[in-house]
DRENDO-1510 file (C-alpha; in Angstrom, 1 decimal, always signed):
<recs>
REC; n; res; u; v; w
REC; 1; MET; +133.8; -47.2; -21.0 .
REC; 2; GLU; +130.1; -46.6; -21.7 .
REC; 3; ALA; +128.3; -48.8; -24.2 .
REC; 4; ASN; +126.9; -47.4; -27.4 .
REC; 5; TYR; +123.1; -47.7; -27.2 .
REC; 6; SER; +122.4; -45.9; -30.5 .
REC; 7; LEU; +119.4; -47.2; -32.4 .
REC; 8; SER; +119.8; -49.5; -35.4 .
REC; 9; PRO; +118.7; -48.2; -38.8 .
REC; 10; GLU; +115.3; -50.0; -38.7 .
REC; 11; PRO; +114.0; -48.4; -35.5 .
REC; 12; ARG; +115.3; -45.0; -36.7 .
REC; 13; LEU; +113.3; -45.4; -39.9 .
REC; 14; GLN; +110.2; -46.4; -37.9 .
REC; 15; GLN; +110.6; -43.3; -35.6 .
REC; 16; ALA; +111.0; -41.0; -38.6 .
REC; 17; SER; +108.0; -42.5; -40.3 .
REC; 18; GLN; +105.8; -42.1; -37.2 .
REC; 19; LYS; +107.0; -38.5; -36.8 .
REC; 20; ASN; +106.2; -37.7; -40.5 .
REC; 21; ARG; +102.8; -39.3; -40.1 .
REC; 22; LYS; +102.0; -37.2; -37.1 .
REC; 23; THR; +103.2; -34.1; -38.9 .
REC; 24; VAL; +100.9; -34.8; -41.8 .
REC; 25; LEU; +97.9; -35.5; -39.6 .
REC; 26; ARG; +98.5; -32.3; -37.7 .
REC; 27; ALA; +98.7; -30.3; -40.9 .
REC; 28; VAL; +95.5; -32.0; -42.2 .
REC; 29; TRP; +93.7; -31.2; -38.9 .
REC; 30; ARG; +95.0; -27.6; -39.0 .
REC; 31; PHE; +93.6; -27.0; -42.5 .
REC; 32; LYS; +90.6; -29.3; -42.2 .
REC; 33; ALA; +88.2; -26.7; -43.5 .
REC; 34; PHE; +90.2; -26.5; -46.8 .
REC; 35; TYR; +90.3; -30.3; -47.1 .
REC; 36; LEU; +86.5; -30.4; -46.6 .
REC; 37; MET; +86.0; -28.0; -49.4 .
REC; 38; LEU; +88.4; -30.0; -51.6 .
REC; 39; LEU; +86.5; -33.3; -50.8 .
REC; 40; PRO; +83.6; -32.9; -53.3 .
REC; 41; GLY; +86.0; -32.3; -56.2 .
REC; 42; VAL; +88.1; -35.3; -55.2 .
REC; 43; LEU; +85.0; -37.5; -54.8 .
REC; 44; TYR; +83.8; -36.4; -58.2 .
REC; 45; PHE; +87.0; -37.4; -59.9 .
REC; 46; ILE; +87.2; -40.7; -58.1 .
REC; 47; ILE; +83.6; -41.7; -58.9 .
REC; 48; PHE; +83.2; -40.4; -62.4 .
REC; 49; ARG; +86.8; -40.5; -63.7 .
REC; 50; TYR; +88.8; -43.2; -61.9 .
REC; 51; LEU; +86.3; -45.9; -61.1 .
REC; 52; PRO; +85.0; -46.1; -64.7 .
REC; 53; MET; +88.5; -47.0; -65.8 .
REC; 54; TYR; +87.6; -50.5; -64.7 .
REC; 55; GLY; +85.4; -50.7; -67.8 .
REC; 56; VAL; +88.4; -50.3; -70.1 .
REC; 57; ILE; +88.8; -54.1; -70.1 .
REC; 58; ILE; +85.7; -54.3; -72.3 .
REC; 59; ALA; +87.9; -53.2; -75.2 .
REC; 60; PHE; +89.7; -56.6; -74.9 .
REC; 61; LYS; +86.6; -58.8; -74.5 .
REC; 62; ASN; +83.5; -59.8; -76.5 .
REC; 63; TYR; +81.3; -58.0; -74.1 .
REC; 64; THR; +77.6; -58.9; -73.8 .
REC; 65; ILE; +75.2; -57.3; -71.3 .
REC; 66; MET; +73.9; -60.7; -70.1 .
REC; 67; ASP; +77.4; -62.0; -69.3 .
REC; 68; GLY; +78.7; -58.8; -67.7 .
REC; 69; ILE; +82.2; -57.5; -67.8 .
REC; 70; MET; +83.9; -60.4; -65.9 .
REC; 71; GLY; +81.7; -63.1; -67.5 .
REC; 72; SER; +82.4; -62.0; -71.1 .
REC; 73; ALA; +85.1; -63.9; -73.0 .
REC; 74; TRP; +88.5; -62.4; -73.9 .
REC; 75; VAL; +89.1; -61.8; -77.5 .
REC; 76; ASN; +92.0; -63.4; -79.4 .
REC; 77; PRO; +94.1; -61.7; -80.5 .
REC; 78; TRP; +93.8; -58.9; -77.8 .
REC; 79; TYR; +93.9; -56.2; -80.4 .
REC; 80; LYS; +91.0; -57.5; -82.5 .
REC; 81; HIS; +88.7; -54.6; -81.8 .
REC; 82; PHE; +91.5; -52.0; -82.5 .
REC; 83; GLN; +92.3; -53.8; -85.8 .
REC; 84; GLU; +88.6; -53.9; -86.7 .
REC; 85; PHE; +88.3; -50.1; -86.2 .
REC; 86; TYR; +91.6; -49.5; -88.1 .
REC; 87; GLN; +90.4; -51.6; -91.1 .
REC; 88; SER; +87.0; -49.9; -91.1 .
REC; 89; PRO; +86.2; -47.9; -94.2 .
REC; 90; TYR; +85.2; -45.0; -91.9 .
REC; 91; PHE; +88.6; -44.8; -90.1 .
REC; 92; GLY; +90.3; -42.3; -92.3 .
REC; 93; GLN; +87.2; -40.0; -92.6 .
REC; 94; LEU; +86.5; -40.1; -88.9 .
REC; 95; LEU; +90.1; -39.4; -87.9 .
REC; 96; SER; +90.6; -36.6; -90.4 .
REC; 97; ASN; +87.3; -34.9; -89.5 .
REC; 98; THR; +88.1; -35.1; -85.7 .
REC; 99; LEU; +91.6; -33.7; -86.2 .
REC; 100; LEU; +90.5; -30.9; -88.6 .
REC; 101; ILE; +87.6; -29.7; -86.4 .
REC; 102; SER; +89.8; -29.9; -83.2 .
REC; 103; CYS; +92.7; -28.1; -84.8 .
REC; 104; TYR; +90.4; -25.4; -86.2 .
REC; 105; LYS; +88.9; -24.9; -82.7 .
REC; 106; LEU; +92.4; -24.8; -81.2 .
REC; 107; ILE; +93.8; -22.3; -83.6 .
REC; 108; TRP; +90.8; -20.0; -83.8 .
REC; 109; GLY; +89.8; -20.4; -80.2 .
REC; 110; THR; +93.1; -19.5; -78.6 .
REC; 111; LEU; +93.8; -15.9; -79.7 .
REC; 112; PRO; +90.4; -14.2; -79.3 .
REC; 113; PRO; +90.1; -14.7; -75.5 .
REC; 114; ILE; +93.6; -13.3; -75.1 .
REC; 115; LEU; +92.8; -10.3; -77.2 .
REC; 116; LEU; +89.5; -9.7; -75.3 .
REC; 117; ALA; +91.3; -10.0; -72.0 .
REC; 118; LEU; +93.9; -7.5; -73.1 .
REC; 119; LEU; +91.3; -5.0; -74.2 .
REC; 120; LEU; +89.3; -5.4; -71.0 .
REC; 121; ASN; +92.4; -5.0; -68.9 .
REC; 122; GLU; +93.2; -1.7; -70.6 .
REC; 123; CYS; +89.6; -0.4; -70.4 .
REC; 124; ARG; +89.3; +2.3; -67.8 .
REC; 125; VAL; +85.5; +2.8; -68.1 .
REC; 126; ARG; +84.3; +0.4; -65.4 .
REC; 127; TRP; +80.6; +0.3; -66.5 .
REC; 128; LEU; +81.6; -0.5; -70.1 .
REC; 129; LYS; +84.0; -3.2; -68.9 .
REC; 130; SER; +81.3; -4.8; -66.8 .
REC; 131; ILE; +78.8; -4.8; -69.6 .
REC; 132; VAL; +81.2; -6.3; -72.1 .
REC; 133; GLN; +82.3; -9.0; -69.7 .
REC; 134; THR; +78.8; -10.0; -68.8 .
REC; 135; LEU; +77.7; -10.1; -72.5 .
REC; 136; THR; +80.7; -12.1; -73.6 .
REC; 137; TYR; +80.7; -14.8; -70.9 .
REC; 138; MET; +76.9; -15.3; -70.8 .
REC; 139; PRO; +76.9; -17.7; -73.8 .
REC; 140; HIS; +79.1; -20.1; -71.8 .
REC; 141; PHE; +76.1; -20.9; -69.7 .
REC; 142; LEU; +73.9; -21.7; -72.6 .
REC; 143; SER; +73.3; -25.3; -73.6 .
REC; 144; TRP; +74.0; -26.4; -77.2 .
REC; 145; VAL; +70.3; -26.9; -77.7 .
REC; 146; ILE; +69.6; -23.2; -77.1 .
REC; 147; ILE; +72.6; -22.2; -79.2 .
REC; 148; PHE; +71.3; -24.5; -82.0 .
REC; 149; GLY; +68.0; -22.6; -81.8 .
REC; 150; ILE; +69.9; -19.3; -82.2 .
REC; 151; LEU; +71.9; -20.6; -85.1 .
REC; 152; LEU; +68.7; -21.9; -86.7 .
REC; 153; THR; +67.1; -18.5; -86.4 .
REC; 154; LEU; +70.1; -16.9; -88.0 .
REC; 155; PHE; +71.3; -19.4; -90.6 .
REC; 156; SER; +68.3; -21.5; -91.6 .
REC; 157; GLN; +67.9; -21.7; -95.4 .
REC; 158; ASN; +64.1; -21.2; -95.1 .
REC; 159; GLY; +63.4; -18.1; -93.0 .
REC; 160; GLY; +66.8; -17.5; -91.4 .
REC; 161; LEU; +67.7; -13.9; -90.7 .
REC; 162; ILE; +70.9; -14.0; -92.7 .
REC; 163; ASN; +69.2; -15.6; -95.8 .
REC; 164; ARG; +66.4; -13.0; -95.5 .
REC; 165; TRP; +68.9; -10.3; -95.9 .
REC; 166; ILE; +70.6; -12.1; -98.8 .
REC; 167; GLY; +67.2; -12.5; -100.5 .
REC; 168; GLU; +66.4; -8.8; -100.0 .
REC; 169; LEU; +69.7; -7.9; -101.6 .
REC; 170; GLY; +68.8; -10.1; -104.6 .
REC; 171; GLY; +70.9; -13.1; -103.8 .
REC; 172; THR; +69.9; -16.8; -103.4 .
REC; 173; SER; +69.6; -18.4; -100.0 .
REC; 174; ILE; +72.6; -20.4; -98.7 .
REC; 175; PRO; +72.2; -23.7; -96.8 .
REC; 176; PHE; +74.6; -22.9; -94.1 .
REC; 177; LEU; +73.6; -25.7; -91.7 .
REC; 178; THR; +73.2; -28.4; -94.4 .
REC; 179; SER; +76.2; -27.6; -96.6 .
REC; 180; THR; +79.5; -29.3; -96.4 .
REC; 181; ASP; +81.2; -26.0; -97.4 .
REC; 182; TYR; +79.9; -24.0; -94.4 .
REC; 183; PHE; +79.2; -26.5; -91.6 .
REC; 184; ARG; +82.7; -26.6; -90.1 .
REC; 185; SER; +82.8; -22.8; -90.1 .
REC; 186; ILE; +79.5; -22.7; -88.2 .
REC; 187; LEU; +80.9; -25.3; -85.7 .
REC; 188; VAL; +84.1; -23.4; -85.1 .
REC; 189; GLY; +82.5; -20.0; -85.0 .
REC; 190; SER; +79.8; -21.0; -82.5 .
REC; 191; GLU; +82.4; -22.7; -80.3 .
REC; 192; VAL; +84.6; -19.6; -80.3 .
REC; 193; TRP; +81.6; -17.4; -79.5 .
REC; 194; GLN; +80.4; -19.6; -76.6 .
REC; 195; ASN; +83.8; -19.7; -74.9 .
REC; 196; LEU; +85.2; -16.3; -75.7 .
REC; 197; GLY; +84.2; -14.5; -72.5 .
REC; 198; TRP; +84.9; -17.5; -70.2 .
REC; 199; GLY; +88.4; -17.9; -71.6 .
REC; 200; ALA; +89.0; -14.2; -71.1 .
REC; 201; ILE; +88.2; -14.4; -67.4 .
REC; 202; ILE; +91.1; -16.8; -66.9 .
REC; 203; TYR; +93.6; -14.5; -68.6 .
REC; 204; LEU; +92.2; -11.5; -66.7 .
REC; 205; ALA; +92.8; -13.3; -63.4 .
REC; 206; ALA; +96.4; -13.9; -64.5 .
REC; 207; MET; +96.8; -10.3; -65.4 .
REC; 208; ALA; +95.6; -9.2; -62.0 .
REC; 209; SER; +98.5; -11.1; -60.4 .
REC; 210; ILE; +101.1; -9.0; -62.4 .
REC; 211; ASP; +103.1; -6.7; -60.1 .
REC; 212; PRO; +101.8; -3.1; -60.7 .
REC; 213; THR; +105.2; -1.6; -59.9 .
REC; 214; LEU; +106.3; -3.0; -63.3 .
REC; 215; TYR; +103.8; -0.7; -65.0 .
REC; 216; GLU; +104.8; +2.2; -62.9 .
REC; 217; ALA; +108.5; +1.8; -63.7 .
REC; 218; ALA; +107.6; +1.5; -67.4 .
REC; 219; LYS; +105.6; +4.7; -67.2 .
REC; 220; VAL; +108.5; +6.5; -65.6 .
REC; 221; ASP; +110.7; +5.3; -68.5 .
REC; 222; GLY; +108.2; +6.7; -71.0 .
REC; 223; ALA; +106.8; +3.4; -72.3 .
REC; 224; SER; +103.6; +3.5; -74.3 .
REC; 225; ARG; +100.6; +1.3; -73.5 .
REC; 226; LEU; +101.4; -1.0; -76.4 .
REC; 227; ARG; +104.9; -1.4; -75.2 .
REC; 228; MET; +103.7; -2.2; -71.7 .
REC; 229; ILE; +101.3; -4.8; -73.0 .
REC; 230; TRP; +104.0; -6.4; -75.2 .
REC; 231; HIS; +106.8; -6.4; -72.6 .
REC; 232; ILE; +104.9; -6.8; -69.3 .
REC; 233; THR; +101.3; -8.1; -69.7 .
REC; 234; VAL; +102.0; -10.7; -72.4 .
REC; 235; PRO; +105.1; -12.2; -70.6 .
REC; 236; GLY; +103.1; -12.1; -67.4 .
REC; 237; ILE; +100.4; -14.4; -68.7 .
REC; 238; ARG; +102.7; -16.7; -70.7 .
REC; 239; SER; +102.6; -19.5; -68.2 .
REC; 240; ILE; +98.7; -19.5; -68.3 .
REC; 241; MET; +98.8; -19.4; -72.1 .
REC; 242; ILE; +101.0; -22.5; -72.2 .
REC; 243; LEU; +98.9; -24.2; -69.5 .
REC; 244; MET; +95.7; -23.6; -71.5 .
REC; 245; PHE; +97.3; -24.8; -74.7 .
REC; 246; ILE; +98.5; -28.1; -73.1 .
REC; 247; LEU; +95.1; -28.7; -71.6 .
REC; 248; LYS; +93.4; -28.1; -74.9 .
REC; 249; LEU; +95.9; -30.4; -76.6 .
REC; 250; GLY; +94.9; -33.2; -74.4 .
REC; 251; HIS; +91.3; -33.0; -75.8 .
REC; 252; LEU; +92.4; -32.8; -79.4 .
REC; 253; LEU; +90.5; -35.9; -80.4 .
REC; 254; ASP; +87.3; -34.9; -78.6 .
REC; 255; ALA; +86.2; -32.2; -81.1 .
REC; 256; GLY; +83.0; -31.5; -79.1 .
REC; 257; PHE; +80.5; -34.4; -79.1 .
REC; 258; ASP; +77.6; -32.4; -77.6 .
REC; 259; GLN; +77.9; -29.6; -80.1 .
REC; 260; ILE; +78.3; -31.8; -83.2 .
REC; 261; TYR; +75.6; -34.3; -82.2 .
REC; 262; ILE; +73.0; -31.5; -81.8 .
REC; 263; LEU; +74.0; -29.5; -84.9 .
REC; 264; TYR; +74.9; -32.1; -87.5 .
REC; 265; ASN; +72.6; -34.0; -89.9 .
REC; 266; ILE; +73.1; -36.7; -92.4 .
REC; 267; GLN; +73.8; -34.2; -95.2 .
REC; 268; VAL; +77.0; -33.1; -93.5 .
REC; 269; TYR; +78.3; -36.5; -92.3 .
REC; 270; PRO; +81.3; -36.4; -94.7 .
REC; 271; VAL; +82.7; -33.3; -92.9 .
REC; 272; ALA; +81.1; -33.5; -89.4 .
REC; 273; ASP; +81.1; -37.2; -88.4 .
REC; 274; ILE; +83.8; -37.6; -85.7 .
REC; 275; LEU; +85.1; -40.4; -83.5 .
REC; 276; ASP; +82.7; -39.6; -80.7 .
REC; 277; THR; +79.6; -39.6; -82.8 .
REC; 278; TRP; +80.6; -42.8; -84.4 .
REC; 279; VAL; +81.3; -44.4; -81.0 .
REC; 280; TYR; +77.8; -43.3; -79.9 .
REC; 281; ARG; +76.1; -44.9; -82.9 .
REC; 282; THR; +78.2; -48.0; -82.6 .
REC; 283; GLY; +78.2; -48.5; -78.9 .
REC; 284; LEU; +74.7; -47.4; -77.8 .
REC; 285; GLN; +72.6; -47.7; -80.9 .
REC; 286; GLN; +74.2; -50.9; -82.3 .
REC; 287; LEU; +75.2; -52.2; -78.8 .
REC; 288; ASN; +78.8; -53.0; -79.9 .
REC; 289; PHE; +80.3; -51.9; -76.6 .
REC; 290; SER; +83.6; -53.6; -77.0 .
REC; 291; LEU; +84.4; -51.8; -80.3 .
REC; 292; ALA; +83.3; -48.5; -78.9 .
REC; 293; SER; +85.4; -48.9; -75.8 .
REC; 294; ALA; +88.5; -49.8; -78.0 .
REC; 295; VAL; +88.0; -46.5; -79.9 .
REC; 296; GLY; +87.6; -44.6; -76.6 .
REC; 297; LEU; +90.8; -46.1; -75.3 .
REC; 298; PHE; +92.6; -45.3; -78.5 .
REC; 299; LYS; +91.5; -41.6; -78.1 .
REC; 300; SER; +92.7; -41.6; -74.5 .
REC; 301; ILE; +96.1; -42.9; -75.3 .
REC; 302; ILE; +96.6; -40.4; -78.1 .
REC; 303; GLY; +95.5; -37.6; -75.8 .
REC; 304; LEU; +97.8; -38.7; -73.0 .
REC; 305; THR; +100.7; -38.8; -75.4 .
REC; 306; LEU; +100.0; -35.3; -76.7 .
REC; 307; VAL; +99.8; -33.9; -73.2 .
REC; 308; LEU; +103.1; -35.5; -72.1 .
REC; 309; GLY; +104.8; -34.3; -75.3 .
REC; 310; ALA; +103.5; -30.8; -75.0 .
REC; 311; ASN; +104.5; -30.6; -71.3 .
REC; 312; ARG; +108.0; -31.8; -72.1 .
REC; 313; LEU; +108.3; -29.2; -74.9 .
REC; 314; ALA; +107.0; -26.5; -72.6 .
REC; 315; LYS; +109.6; -27.4; -70.0 .
REC; 316; LYS; +112.3; -26.4; -72.5 .
REC; 317; TRP; +110.8; -22.9; -72.4 .
REC; 318; GLY; +110.8; -22.9; -68.6 .
REC; 319; GLU; +107.1; -23.6; -68.2 .
REC; 320; GLY; +105.0; -26.8; -67.8 .
REC; 321; ILE; +102.2; -28.3; -65.7 .
REC; 322; TRP; +104.5; -30.6; -63.7 .
</recs>
């Protein structure tokens, strides 16, 4: 009777592991060109996104530049800086301003790119479509410094184009850029204008992937253009709409530091001062790095919670990022 020389479980696992490793290496070598193109993006996230996470421990220390991160003493209790920010007289105003500005941008900035993409997708005059696309996505490449100059030319109380027209019509000039009544509208409007065309490109790319035979079948059935948009185009880009919403929700507490820091002034602090601008003044100008890091960590935790919650909700509709 022949003996059974079958391998024990451990050698089998080792052989399977080696086989899988070789398969992965062969696949990597086969698509090495794609991985090389992916490498700069991966390095960017490692260097500028993951490695800086090491500095999060500053939020739990009395950090000083001379002692460094590891040499600085731990705070007791560990939540001291979080408590300090929560008990600050600015906490309510900062949080409400951040949430309001972000929600306004989320609400008013979601629908216009979709509508523009739908209009461009239905446009059959190629030269007109190209001109509109170019004009609408060009502002995305302008810095906020340049946009501030444009806004100053249009809305300045002294010499602004809009106030000139108002004066010529017999009205009084309006301080658009220094009034708490108008400043948030200027912020949201300029943000929507800057990102309108860029957002439309994403939805146009999604529309290009819709099966054209669906439109042909709808034409045969006698469906109008509006019916085809509602029943074919909009459902075809639903996953991208949900994806963009989830990504924006993760940045709900950002509110746009670059834009606000360049546009705002002390007269509009009550409606424009947000978490990021306060962190800048506290962390860099007052050198209170520990408190600023605690606020930044607070923002990150809230953003992560919102992304996870939105993704879980999207899964119930059959969508989601992961």
